[in-house]
VEXKOLFI-81497 format. One record per residue: residue number from 1; x, y, z of N, C-alpha, C in turn. Coordinates in pm, 1 decimal, padded with zeros to 6 digits. Example, Ala and Ser with C-alpha at 12.3 -4.5 7.8 and 13.67 -1.06 7.14 Angstrom:
2
<atom nudren="1" n_X="01319.0" n_Y="-00569.0" n_Z="00780.0" ca_X="01230.0" ca_Y="-00450.0" ca_Z="00780.0" c_X="01320.0" c_Y="-00330.0" c_Z="00780.0"/>
<atom nudren="2" n_X="01285.0" n_Y="-00225.0" n_Z="00708.0" ca_X="01367.0" ca_Y="-00106.0" ca_Z="00714.0" c_X="01290.0" c_Y="00003.0" c_Z="00787.0"/>
This chain:
79
<atom nudren="1" n_X="00084.7" n_Y="-00117.6" n_Z="00000.0" ca_X="00000.0" ca_Y="00000.0" ca_Z="00000.0" c_X="00088.7" c_Y="00123.3" c_Z="00000.0"/>
<atom nudren="2" n_X="00055.7" n_Y="00217.9" n_Z="-00085.8" ca_X="00135.1" ca_Y="00339.2" ca_Z="-00096.0" c_X="00101.8" c_Y="00439.7" c_Z="00013.0"/>
<atom nudren="3" n_X="00184.3" n_Y="00541.3" n_Z="00020.2" ca_X="00167.6" ca_Y="00645.4" ca_Z="00121.4" c_X="00032.3" c_Y="00715.8" c_Z="00108.6"/>
<atom nudren="4" n_X="-00008.9" n_Y="00745.5" n_Z="-00014.1" ca_X="-00135.8" ca_Y="00813.8" ca_Z="-00036.5" c_X="-00252.9" c_Y="00729.5" c_Z="00013.6"/>
<atom nudren="5" n_X="-00251.5" n_Y="00600.5" n_Z="-00015.8" ca_X="-00358.8" ca_Y="00512.2" ca_Z="00028.7" c_X="-00363.5" c_Y="00502.2" c_Z="00180.6"/>
<atom nudren="6" n_X="-00246.7" n_Y="00500.7" n_Z="00245.1" ca_X="-00241.3" ca_Y="00495.3" ca_Z="00391.1" c_X="-00303.8" c_Y="00619.5" c_Z="00451.4"/>
<atom nudren="7" n_X="-00274.0" n_Y="00735.8" n_Z="00394.9" ca_X="-00330.7" ca_Y="00860.2" ca_Z="00447.3" c_X="-00481.6" c_Y="00865.0" c_Z="00426.0"/>
<atom nudren="8" n_X="-00529.3" n_Y="00811.8" n_Z="00314.2" ca_X="-00673.4" ca_Y="00807.6" ca_Z="00289.4" c_X="-00741.4" c_Y="00719.7" c_Z="00393.4"/>
<atom nudren="9" n_X="-00683.4" n_Y="00603.6" n_Z="00422.8" ca_X="-00739.8" ca_Y="00515.3" ca_Z="00524.7" c_X="-00737.7" c_Y="00580.3" c_Z="00662.5"/>
<atom nudren="10" n_X="-00628.9" n_Y="00649.9" n_Z="00695.7" ca_X="-00620.4" ca_Y="00718.9" ca_Z="00824.4" c_X="-00725.7" c_Y="00828.7" c_Z="00833.2"/>
<atom nudren="11" n_X="-00742.6" n_Y="00905.8" n_Z="00725.6" ca_X="-00843.1" ca_Y="01012.0" ca_Z="00723.6" c_X="-00983.7" c_Y="00954.1" c_Z="00741.0"/>
<atom nudren="12" n_X="-01012.3" n_Y="00842.6" n_Z="00674.1" ca_X="-01143.3" ca_Y="00779.2" ca_Z="00686.3" c_X="-01166.5" c_Y="00728.9" c_Z="00828.8"/>
<atom nudren="13" n_X="-01065.0" n_Y="00670.9" n_Z="00889.5" ca_X="-01077.5" ca_Y="00623.8" ca_Z="01027.3" c_X="-01105.1" c_Y="00740.4" c_Z="01121.3"/>
<atom nudren="14" n_X="-01028.0" n_Y="00848.7" n_Z="01107.2" ca_X="-01046.5" ca_Y="00966.5" ca_Z="01192.3" c_X="-01187.2" c_Y="01022.9" c_Z="01176.2"/>
<atom nudren="15" n_X="-01235.5" n_Y="01030.1" n_Z="01051.7" ca_X="-01369.1" ca_Y="01081.7" ca_Z="01023.8" c_X="-01475.8" c_Y="00995.2" c_Z="01090.5"/>
<atom nudren="16" n_X="-01460.8" n_Y="00864.4" n_Z="01080.9" ca_X="-01558.0" ca_Y="00773.9" ca_Z="01141.9" c_X="-01560.8" c_Y="00788.1" c_Z="01293.3"/>
<atom nudren="17" n_X="-01445.4" n_Y="00808.3" n_Z="01355.1" ca_X="-01441.2" ca_Y="00829.2" ca_Z="01500.2" c_X="-01515.8" c_Y="00957.0" c_Z="01535.2"/>
<atom nudren="18" n_X="-01488.1" n_Y="01063.9" n_Z="01462.3" ca_X="-01556.8" ca_Y="01190.5" ca_Z="01489.6" c_X="-01707.6" c_Y="01176.3" c_Z="01469.6"/>
<atom nudren="19" n_X="-01748.8" n_Y="01111.9" n_Z="01360.3" ca_X="-01891.6" ca_Y="01094.0" ca_Z="01332.1" c_X="-01961.6" c_Y="01014.1" c_Z="01441.5"/>
<atom nudren="20" n_X="-01899.6" n_Y="00905.8" n_Z="01482.0" ca_X="-01966.6" ca_Y="00814.5" ca_Z="01575.8" c_X="-01975.1" c_Y="00871.8" c_Z="01717.1"/>
<atom nudren="21" n_X="-01883.7" n_Y="00956.6" n_Z="01755.5" ca_X="-01882.6" ca_Y="01009.5" ca_Z="01892.1" c_X="-01951.7" c_Y="01144.0" c_Z="01906.6"/>
<atom nudren="22" n_X="-01978.2" n_Y="01209.8" n_Z="01795.7" ca_X="-02037.9" ca_Y="01343.3" ca_Z="01800.0" c_X="-02179.9" c_Y="01338.8" c_Z="01856.5"/>
<atom nudren="23" n_X="-02217.0" n_Y="01442.8" n_Z="01927.7" ca_X="-02352.4" ca_Y="01460.1" ca_Z="01979.9" c_X="-02431.9" c_Y="01536.1" c_Z="01873.6"/>
<atom nudren="24" n_X="-02497.6" n_Y="01461.6" n_Z="01784.5" ca_X="-02564.3" ca_Y="01522.1" ca_Z="01670.6" c_X="-02684.3" c_Y="01605.7" c_Z="01711.4"/>
<atom nudren="25" n_X="-02749.4" n_Y="01571.1" n_Z="01820.5" ca_X="-02861.2" ca_Y="01654.0" ca_Z="01867.8" c_X="-02809.4" c_Y="01792.6" c_Z="01907.9"/>
<atom nudren="26" n_X="-02697.7" n_Y="01795.9" n_Z="01980.0" ca_X="-02637.4" ca_Y="01923.8" ca_Z="02018.8" c_X="-02595.4" c_Y="02001.9" c_Z="01895.1"/>
<atom nudren="27" n_X="-02529.5" n_Y="01935.4" n_Z="01802.1" ca_X="-02481.4" ca_Y="02001.2" ca_Z="01679.8" c_X="-02598.5" c_Y="02061.8" c_Z="01601.8"/>
<atom nudren="28" n_X="-02705.7" n_Y="01986.6" n_Z="01588.2" ca_X="-02819.9" ca_Y="02033.5" ca_Z="01508.9" c_X="-02897.8" c_Y="02146.0" c_Z="01575.2"/>
<atom nudren="29" n_X="-02875.8" n_Y="02170.4" n_Z="01704.0" ca_X="-02941.3" ca_Y="02281.6" ca_Z="01773.4" c_X="-02862.9" c_Y="02412.2" c_Z="01761.6"/>
<atom nudren="30" n_X="-02745.8" n_Y="02409.3" n_Z="01703.4" ca_X="-02661.1" ca_Y="02528.9" ca_Z="01693.7" c_X="-02707.8" c_Y="02619.6" c_Z="01580.4"/>
<atom nudren="31" n_X="-02672.2" n_Y="02748.3" n_Z="01588.4" ca_X="-02703.7" ca_Y="02840.0" ca_Z="01477.4" c_X="-02640.9" c_Y="02788.6" c_Z="01347.6"/>
<atom nudren="32" n_X="-02699.0" n_Y="02823.6" n_Z="01233.3" ca_X="-02653.0" ca_Y="02767.8" ca_Z="01105.3" c_X="-02502.0" c_Y="02776.0" c_Z="01080.5"/>
<atom nudren="33" n_X="-02441.8" n_Y="02890.1" n_Z="01107.7" ca_X="-02297.9" ca_Y="02906.3" ca_Z="01080.3" c_X="-02213.6" c_Y="02814.6" c_Z="01168.7"/>
<atom nudren="34" n_X="-02248.9" n_Y="02805.6" n_Z="01295.5" ca_X="-02175.1" ca_Y="02720.0" ca_Z="01389.6" c_X="-02199.3" c_Y="02573.0" c_Z="01355.9"/>
<atom nudren="35" n_X="-02324.2" n_Y="02539.5" n_Z="01324.6" ca_X="-02357.6" ca_Y="02401.3" ca_Z="01286.0" c_X="-02276.5" c_Y="02358.9" c_Z="01162.7"/>
<atom nudren="36" n_X="-02268.5" n_Y="02447.3" n_Z="01064.4" ca_X="-02190.7" ca_Y="02416.3" ca_Z="00943.6" c_X="-02043.6" c_Y="02396.2" c_Z="00977.4"/>
<atom nudren="37" n_X="-01991.2" n_Y="02478.4" n_Z="01067.6" ca_X="-01850.1" ca_Y="02466.0" ca_Z="01106.1" c_X="-01825.0" c_Y="02333.9" c_Z="01178.7"/>
<atom nudren="38" n_X="-01915.7" n_Y="02294.9" n_Z="01267.1" ca_X="-01900.1" ca_Y="02167.1" ca_Z="01337.8" c_X="-01906.2" c_Y="02050.5" c_Z="01239.8"/>
<atom nudren="39" n_X="-01999.4" n_Y="02055.3" n_Z="01147.4" ca_X="-02009.6" ca_Y="01948.2" ca_Z="01046.9" c_X="-01884.2" c_Y="01942.3" c_Z="00959.5"/>
<atom nudren="40" n_X="-01833.8" n_Y="02058.4" n_Z="00922.0" ca_X="-01711.6" ca_Y="02062.0" ca_Z="00841.9" c_X="-01596.0" c_Y="01997.7" c_Z="00918.4"/>
<atom nudren="41" n_X="-01586.3" n_Y="02029.0" n_Z="01046.8" ca_X="-01478.4" ca_Y="01968.4" ca_Z="01126.0" c_X="-01495.2" c_Y="01816.5" c_Z="01133.3"/>
<atom nudren="42" n_X="-01617.1" n_Y="01769.9" n_Z="01154.2" ca_X="-01640.6" ca_Y="01625.3" ca_Z="01160.4" c_X="-01595.6" c_Y="01559.6" c_Z="01030.6"/>
<atom nudren="43" n_X="-01631.2" n_Y="01617.8" n_Z="00918.6" ca_X="-01601.3" ca_Y="01555.6" ca_Z="00788.8" c_X="-01456.5" c_Y="01572.4" c_Z="00744.6"/>
<atom nudren="44" n_X="-01396.3" n_Y="01688.3" n_Z="00771.2" ca_X="-01262.6" ca_Y="01715.2" ca_Z="00717.7" c_X="-01152.3" c_Y="01710.9" c_Z="00822.0"/>
<atom nudren="45" n_X="-01186.1" n_Y="01738.6" n_Z="00946.2" ca_X="-01084.3" ca_Y="01740.1" ca_Z="01050.9" c_X="-00995.5" c_Y="01863.0" c_Z="01048.4"/>
<atom nudren="46" n_X="-01035.5" n_Y="01965.6" n_Z="00976.1" ca_X="-00955.8" ca_Y="02087.5" ca_Z="00964.4" c_X="-01001.9" c_Y="02187.0" c_Z="01071.1"/>
<atom nudren="47" n_X="-00933.1" n_Y="02187.7" n_Z="01182.8" ca_X="-00972.9" ca_Y="02269.3" ca_Z="01297.8" c_X="-00973.1" c_Y="02417.8" c_Z="01264.2"/>
<atom nudren="48" n_X="-00867.2" n_Y="02467.0" n_Z="01201.7" ca_X="-00857.6" ca_Y="02610.8" ca_Z="01173.7" c_X="-00963.2" c_Y="02657.0" c_Z="01072.6"/>
<atom nudren="49" n_X="-00986.7" n_Y="02578.2" n_Z="00969.6" ca_X="-01087.7" ca_Y="02615.6" ca_Z="00871.0" c_X="-01226.1" c_Y="02617.9" c_Z="00936.0"/>
<atom nudren="50" n_X="-01257.9" n_Y="02517.5" n_Z="01013.3" ca_X="-01387.4" ca_Y="02512.1" ca_Z="01081.1" c_X="-01401.4" c_Y="02627.4" c_Z="01179.9"/>
<atom nudren="51" n_X="-01295.7" n_Y="02656.0" n_Z="01251.4" ca_X="-01298.7" ca_Y="02766.6" ca_Z="01348.1" c_X="-01323.8" c_Y="02899.2" c_Z="01277.5"/>
<atom nudren="52" n_X="-01256.8" n_Y="02921.9" n_Z="01165.4" ca_X="-01276.4" ca_Y="03047.3" ca_Z="01090.7" c_X="-01419.4" c_Y="03056.9" c_Z="01037.4"/>
<atom nudren="53" n_X="-01472.1" n_Y="02944.9" n_Z="00988.4" ca_X="-01610.0" ca_Y="02942.6" ca_Z="00938.3" c_X="-01709.0" c_Y="02976.5" c_Z="01049.4"/>
<atom nudren="54" n_X="-01681.2" n_Y="02929.7" n_Z="01169.9" ca_X="-01772.3" ca_Y="02954.1" ca_Z="01282.2" c_X="-01775.3" c_Y="03100.6" c_Z="01324.1"/>
<atom nudren="55" n_X="-01666.6" n_Y="03174.5" n_Z="01296.4" ca_X="-01656.4" ca_Y="03312.7" ca_Z="01340.2" c_X="-01620.9" c_Y="03327.0" c_Z="01487.5"/>
<atom nudren="56" n_X="-01582.6" n_Y="03216.9" n_Z="01549.8" ca_X="-01550.2" ca_Y="03215.8" ca_Z="01692.2" c_X="-01399.2" c_Y="03217.9" c_Z="01711.7"/>
<atom nudren="57" n_X="-01353.1" n_Y="03267.8" n_Z="01826.1" ca_X="-01211.1" ca_Y="03253.3" ca_Z="01859.6" c_X="-01177.4" c_Y="03103.5" c_Z="01871.9"/>
<atom nudren="58" n_X="-01052.7" n_Y="03069.0" n_Z="01843.8" ca_X="-01011.3" ca_Y="02928.8" ca_Z="01844.7" c_X="-01042.5" c_Y="02859.9" c_Z="01977.6"/>
<atom nudren="59" n_X="-01012.5" n_Y="02926.0" n_Z="02088.5" ca_X="-01035.7" ca_Y="02864.7" ca_Z="02220.2" c_X="-01183.6" c_Y="02835.2" c_Z="02241.6"/>
<atom nudren="60" n_X="-01270.5" n_Y="02926.7" n_Z="02199.0" ca_X="-01414.4" ca_Y="02906.9" ca_Z="02214.0" c_X="-01462.6" c_Y="02792.6" c_Z="02124.9"/>
<atom nudren="61" n_X="-01410.1" n_Y="02786.1" n_Z="02003.4" ca_X="-01450.6" ca_Y="02678.5" ca_Z="01912.6" c_X="-01405.1" c_Y="02544.0" c_Z="01967.5"/>
<atom nudren="62" n_X="-01285.3" n_Y="02539.3" n_Z="02022.1" ca_X="-01235.0" ca_Y="02414.8" ca_Z="02080.7" c_X="-01325.1" c_Y="02370.4" c_Z="02196.2"/>
<atom nudren="63" n_X="-01369.3" n_Y="02464.4" n_Z="02278.4" ca_X="-01461.7" ca_Y="02431.5" ca_Z="02388.2" c_X="-01595.0" c_Y="02381.6" c_Z="02333.0"/>
<atom nudren="64" n_X="-01640.2" n_Y="02438.0" n_Z="02221.9" ca_X="-01763.1" ca_Y="02392.6" ca_Z="02159.1" c_X="-01748.1" c_Y="02248.9" c_Z="02108.4"/>
<atom nudren="65" n_X="-01631.2" n_Y="02214.8" n_Z="02054.3" ca_X="-01606.8" ca_Y="02076.4" ca_Z="02012.5" c_X="-01623.2" c_Y="01981.9" c_Z="02130.3"/>
<atom nudren="66" n_X="-01574.6" n_Y="02022.9" n_Z="02247.0" ca_X="-01590.0" ca_Y="01939.5" ca_Z="02366.6" c_X="-01737.0" c_Y="01922.2" c_Z="02402.8"/>
<atom nudren="67" n_X="-01813.2" n_Y="02031.8" n_Z="02399.6" ca_X="-01955.9" ca_Y="02024.4" ca_Z="02431.5" c_X="-02029.9" c_Y="01936.2" c_Z="02332.3"/>
<atom nudren="68" n_X="-01985.6" n_Y="01938.6" n_Z="02206.8" ca_X="-02047.4" ca_Y="01857.2" ca_Z="02102.0" c_X="-01994.0" c_Y="01713.8" c_Z="02103.1"/>
<atom nudren="69" n_X="-01902.9" n_Y="01687.0" n_Z="02194.3" ca_X="-01839.8" ca_Y="01554.8" ca_Z="02209.7" c_X="-01771.5" c_Y="01506.7" c_Z="02080.8"/>
<atom nudren="70" n_X="-01713.7" n_Y="01601.2" n_Z="02008.3" ca_X="-01639.1" ca_Y="01568.8" ca_Z="01886.6" c_X="-01492.2" c_Y="01558.0" c_Z="01925.4"/>
<atom nudren="71" n_X="-01435.4" n_Y="01438.5" n_Z="01916.7" ca_X="-01295.6" ca_Y="01424.0" ca_Z="01956.4" c_X="-01200.3" c_Y="01480.9" c_Z="01851.7"/>
<atom nudren="72" n_X="-01087.6" n_Y="01528.2" n_Z="01898.5" ca_X="-00978.5" ca_Y="01566.8" ca_Z="01809.3" c_X="-00895.7" c_Y="01441.0" c_Z="01791.3"/>
<atom nudren="73" n_X="-00903.2" n_Y="01382.3" n_Z="01672.2" ca_X="-00840.5" ca_Y="01252.6" ca_Z="01645.9" c_X="-00728.6" c_Y="01270.2" c_Z="01545.3"/>
<atom nudren="74" n_X="-00610.2" n_Y="01222.3" n_Z="01582.4" ca_X="-00497.5" ca_Y="01223.6" ca_Z="01489.7" c_X="-00432.3" c_Y="01086.2" c_Z="01497.0"/>
<atom nudren="75" n_X="-00434.7" n_Y="01016.7" n_Z="01384.3" ca_X="-00376.5" ca_Y="00883.4" ca_Z="01378.5" c_X="-00269.4" c_Y="00884.2" c_Z="01271.1"/>
<atom nudren="76" n_X="-00151.2" n_Y="00851.9" n_Z="01308.5" ca_X="-00042.2" ca_Y="00838.7" ca_Z="01212.3" c_X="00037.3" c_Y="00715.2" c_Z="01247.6"/>
<atom nudren="77" n_X="00066.2" n_Y="00638.5" n_Z="01147.1" ca_X="00139.7" ca_Y="00513.6" ca_Z="01164.3" c_X="00284.2" c_Y="00544.2" c_Z="01199.3"/>
<atom nudren="78" n_X="00333.7" n_Y="00475.0" n_Z="01298.9" ca_X="00474.7" ca_Y="00487.8" ca_Z="01335.2" c_X="00559.3" c_Y="00405.1" c_Z="01240.3"/>
<atom nudren="79" n_X="00677.6" n_Y="00455.2" n_Z="01211.6" ca_X="00767.8" ca_Y="00380.7" ca_Z="01121.6" c_X="00837.4" c_Y="00268.9" c_Z="01195.6"/>
């Protein structure tokens, strides 16, 4: 398996962890802009992009991720 395929599998695993642990009821009760930012983070894992979309300071957005029970997942294979 090549490096690109490994990263795709890691990204898919991270996405599935975020999806399965997220509190979707909480997420769906948020204002549209914040809800979109949370969904973007779940799907892409891009914290800074999602934070900018939300219009919130980074620290506040990170706290919102905790309330939404969305884990920050980073998986990288050790050599």
